[in-house]
N, C-alpha and C positions, 0 to 999 in steps of 0.2 A: 323067432317070436313065440312067446309062451302061449299055450292054449288054455283059455279060461272057460269055466263052465258056470252055469247059473244054478241057483238054489232057491227053493221056496221056503219061507219062514212063516210058520203058523203061530197064532197066539196060544199061550199055555193055559193052564188051569186058572180060571177067573181072570184071564188076560183080556186085552182089548186091541182092536185094530187088525190090520193085515187081511189076508196073507200077503207078504211081500215077496216079490221075485227080484233078486239082485244078481248082478253079474259084473265082475271087474273087467277092465280093459287095460290097454297099455298106458293110458293117461291116469286112470283111477284104478290103482292096483293094490290099495291098502285097505284093510279092515282094522279099525282102531278099537282098542279096549280101554274104556274110560271108567274103570271100576275101582281103582285105588288098591287093588290087591293082586297085581300082576295080570297075566293073560287069562281072561275068563274062558271057561270051557266052551261057551257058546261062540265066542270069537274064534277060538282055535278050530272048532269044527267047520265054521263058515270058510275059513282059510283053507282047510284041508280039502273040502269038497269043491271049492271054486278054483283052486290053484293060486289064490292071492297070497299076499304077505300080511301077517298079523303083527301089530305093533302095540306096545303098551304106551298109550298117549301121555301117561304121567312121566315116563322116563325119556321117550323119544317121540316128541310131537311131530305130527305130519300135517302139511298144509291141507286145507279143506279141498283144494283143487285136485289133490291126489287121493282123496278118500272116497270110497264107494259105499261104505257102510260103517256105522258106529254102534258099538255094544256098550250099554251103560247099565248102572244099577241104581237109578235115581228113584227114590220113593216120594220125592216132592215134585216141583214144577220147573226147576232151573234147567238141568241138562235135558230133561224130557222135551222141552220146547226149543232149546237153542239149536240143536242139530237139525230138526225138521225145518226151522226157520232158514237155515243155511242150505236147505235142499238136499241134505244127506239122509238117506234111509236109516232110521234109528230103531235099534232092537233093545228093549228094556227087559232085563231079567226079573224085574219086580212088577207084579201085576197092579197097574194103575190105570185110571181113565183120565181123559184130558181135563186139566184144571189149571188155574192160575192165569197170570197175565199173558202167557204165551200159548194159551189153549187153542187159539184160532189157527196156530200153525201145526198143531198135533192132529193130523188126519189119518184115517185108516189106510190111505194110499202110500204113506211114507213112514208110518209108525206102527209098532206092534209091541205088546207088553206081555209079561208073564212067561217069557220064552225060556225053555231049557234046551239042552243039546238034542233031546229026543224030538223036538218040534221042528227040526231042520231037515228038509228032504232035498235030495239031489234030483234035478230035472233030467228025465230021460230024453226029452225032445231037444232038437237042435235049436238053440236060442238065436242063431244067426238067421234061420228061416223066419222065425217069429218077428224079428226086427225088420227084415226086408218086407214082410207082409204088411206090417204096420206102416212102413214108409210108403209102400204102394197105395195103401188105403188113404194116407194123408195126401198124397199127390193127386189121387182121384178126387178127393173132396175139394182140393184147391182148384182143380180144373172145373168142377161143377160150379164153384163159386164164381170163377171168372166168366163162365158162360152165362150164369144168372145175372151178373152185373151188366154184361153186354146186352142181354135181352131187355133189362130194365132201361138201359140208355136208349135203345131203339124205340121202346114203347113211349118214353117221354118225348122223343123227337116227333113221333107220329101223332101224339096227342096234342102237343103245343104247336106243331107246325114250324118249329124253330130248330134248325140243325146246329151242330157245333161250329160249322163254318160261318154261320150268321151271327154268332155270339159277339165278336168284336164290334160289329156295327151297332148292334143293339146296346152294347155297353157304353159306346160313345154317346149315343142319343139319350141314354138315360142318366148320364153323369150329373147333369144339372138338376134333374129331378131328385136324384139321390141326395145331393148336397142340401137342398131345401128341406127334404124330408128329415134328414139327420138333425137340422136345427130345430125343427118343430118337435121332434121326439126327444130333445135334450132332457127336459124335465121328467119325461117318462123313464128314461134310462137312469136318472138319479134316483127316482123312486124304486126302480127295480134293484139298483145296487144296494140301497139301504135295506130293502127287504131281504136281499140275499145274505147280507152280513148278519142281520138279525136272525135269519133262519139258521145260519151256520152256528151262531152263538147258542141258540136254544138246542140245536141238535147235538152239539158238543157236550153240553151239560146233561142232556138226556141220555146220551150214550155212556157218559161217566157214571151216571146213576145205575144204569143196567149192568155195567161192569162191576160196580161195587157190590150190588146185590148178588151177582153171579159168584164173585169171590167169597162173599160171606157164606153163601149156601154150600159151596163146594169145598172150601178150605177152613174157614173159621169155625163154623158150627160142628163139622165132624171132629175137629181137634178138641173142641170143648167137650164133646161127648166122650172122646177117648180119655181125656184127663179126668172127667167125672167118674167114668167107669173104673179107672185106675185107683182113684182115691177111695172109692167104695170097696174095691178088693183089698186095699191096704188096711182099711179100718176094720173090716169085718172078718178078715181071714187070720189075723194075728201076724201077718208078714211085717207089718209096721214095727212091732216090738222087736222082732228078730233083726230087722235091718237097722233099727236104732242102735242096737248094741254093736253092730258092725261098723256103722258110720260115725258113731260118737267120737272115736279117736281122730278122725279126719274132719268131721263137720262141727266139732265142738270148739275149735280154736282157729285162729288165723293161720297158724303154721300148717295145720291140716289142709286148709283150703289152698295154700300155696303149693303143697305137695300134690293135691288133687288137680290143680291147673296144669302142673308139669306132666302129670300122667296123661291127661286128656290132650296135651299138646305134643306128645311124642310123634315125630315125623312118620314113623311106620304105623302108628295107631290112629292118628287124627283123620286121615282120609276114610278110614273104615267107620269111625264113629260119626262122621258128618252126615251121610245121606239121610234125608227126611227129618233129622233132628230128633230121632226117637230116643236115643240114649240120653240126650240133654233133657228131654221132656220127662222121662222116667226118673232120672236122678233129681231133677228140679222138683218134681212132685213129692218125692221122698223127703228131700231136705225141707220143703215147705211144710210138710206135715210135722217134722221135728221142730220147726220154728213155732208152729201153731200150738204145739203141746208144751212148749217151754224148754225142751231139751237143748235146743240150739238158741243162743241169745239173738234177739231181734236185730242187733246192730251188725250181725254177720250175714244178713239177708242179701245186701248188695255185693259184698265180696263173694258170696256163694254163687250169685248170678254169673259173675265173670269167671269164676273157677270152673264151672261146668260147661261154659260156652267157649272155652279157649280153642276148641276144634272146629268151631263154626266156619263154614266156607272152605275148609281144607280140601274137600272133594271137588270144589268148583274152580280151583285155581287154574288148571290147564284150559278149561272151557272159557273162563273169563279172559285169559290172555289171548286165546284164539279170537274171541269177539273183538278184542282190541287190535286185531290185525297184526299181532306180534309175530316175528319171525320164529321158525322152529328152534333156532339156537337160543333165542331169548326165552322161549317157553321152557326148554330143557334146563336152562340155568335158573330161571325165575321161580319155577315151581318148588324145587328143593330149598331155594333160598328163603322163600316165604315160610315154608314148613319149619325150617330150623329157626327162623326169627321168632316164631311163636313161643319157642322155649324161653326166649328172653322177655318178650312182651307180655306173655300170660301172667307170670308171677308179679310183674310190675303193675299190671292192670288190677290184680287182686289187692295189692298193697295200697294203691291209690284209692280204690273203692272203699277199702277199710278206713282210710283216713277221712274220706268224704262222708262216710256213714255217720260220723259223730256230729256232722253239721246238719243232718236231716231232722 
């Protein structure tokens, strides 16, 4: 039997969450690297210190039941919330805070961000002792709970003067009374049911409003500020004119956009361009500026959108297949299949968008 050790993972510079103490076992002995660029140094160090096996989840997917930790590089909200939702301790190499629709699953007890290899420490204490102490504490709490419940039961019997042995007789005597009472309270139950449904309806929409405002504040407004800042830098630094000369051969005609979509859809490049959509945001802002100044024709706006977004979701393919309860063999075959299919669908999407743009 392999001897596994535990490690403590602290948050990095400007990071959030943790510290996490993780330890593999015979059932969960894999740390997966879901970074799109091979084995991340953070995942490798965790494996070296714990004695676990490190796996590139893009090439060799591992069932969640055999995973004790996941290392990601998600700057958005998808992978950052998916693995905590599945109960897998998640280590993000990018410094982010909880946001998005899965933010409620991102807790400091199961998630840590901004982590580098220097933020991982090997524990000198014996993890087995800690685990046994926790189990003893839990057993003690369970015993106290049972004693408290027994004491409450005794107190109820002494207060009411009715023991558990007398309950069947009392139940028979009160059966007729219960039936009559239920008929009398029929309308009250109807009113209560209508009120409950109305309350659930109002609460659902109220919670939806809260979630909408939360998403707006944490995701939409920061992105708008980022784009506004980027536009300002481009306009007042002269970078826009330099990039216009560079992008004109590609962004000035439909053939250039087809080539750009093929570049963004390259299987070895698209998983790296995908996280947080930063590359697409930057290139989109640049092309938008060129369209606004008249360098790029307006009818190329829609093809440009599909050209720079051909890599979208490429970093999420293994995670999405995992959420769909796909088998490891399916994930190992499906991820590269989808990546290579982008080389076919990306230029087709650009050409379709170009044809449709004449109808707008």
